[in-house]
Phi, psi and omega in degrees: 000356177298324180298323178297313181298331181274322186284322184300311178299325180295313181295313181296321181295331181271352179289145180230111356286167180303139181284103183232077181286346181248148176291153176121000177093179186294317183298317179295319180293322176300315181296315181292318179293320178298316179296319181294315181294319179296317179297318179296319180295315179295319179297322178296319178298318180296317180293318181293324180296337180275353180276151183279076178270151177285336178220145182290130182287344179067219183275003184302317178300320180295318179299318180297318179296316180297314180297317180297319180294316182292323179293329182281344183296314180302310178296327177295323177296320179296322178297316179294321179297316179297319179295317180295321178296318179297318179294319179295318178297318179300315181293319181297319180286315184294321187270357180295124190278351183247177176294137176265127176271141181234155175261105184263082183220135185295338182273353186236137179234138179289136185237324184216163176221140177217153169267125181233112183054237179262015185245163170251125184250120174259128177262126179250144182234142176260166184299331181275005178096351178294148181229150170223157181241132177252113179260124175259120185256358184088221181289170184294339179282354183296324180267326186216105183289352184246008181185205182282119186298335183290344181250015179300131177083359183291341179266007178286150176300136179082001180248131176234141180231142175219144181274140179214111178054046177083358178247169179240121178264121183257127181239117179249009180114169186291339183264006180245155179297142171290146182219134175237128181247138180227139174256113182283168185299329182271009179093000179289129175268127181244130173248123176253119183234155174224153183299154178303136179079002180292139178285358183284121173276133186271335186302320184286350179269348183304316180295343182271357177276131179210167176280156182300148175273157178304129179080003184284343181298327178298319178293324178296318178299316180296322182292316181285337177282327181225072181299147183271349182236000000 
């Protein structure tokens, strides 16, 4: 059983995220998992020894139990990771205190959600793999407490802003994300960004930005939990 005590911490330590089904952190989970696997292996040996075999199986049943347990840890970790991600996404969307802006366009589907600074960021993905991020900042004061939030930072060196169809396109240079800012009717500031060098033009997406509809958060939770792309 020494191999079990040595192998379990190694396997658990390499899982991403670490497989921690019990409260108490990684060290406690390693100890509990090692004890559980060892107990199962010893119990299997005792049961097998009571069977009428023509030859004693020795430690083979224990080895089989240990190997099966260790092989099952990675997929079990992925299940826990997916569950934790779903719960975190649910809390981030449900608990966001401001209006959530959505990209209502048939070519784009919401895939992920993150909290970024004081904003909620929804990541949308297109069928060709392109991505854009929709940041909901709340009221217009979220970006700039002294003026219109859509123009925050436009007077910084190296930053240029131009208005286009009621939106503000922010240009910080070729190595920075493209950004389009929109002020919704309820005062919500929306930042639409795409990765540097992305072929996605943001101006044509501005009309598709809108505030969430009543009850739409449930659909957003479902979308990020089970993305279609």
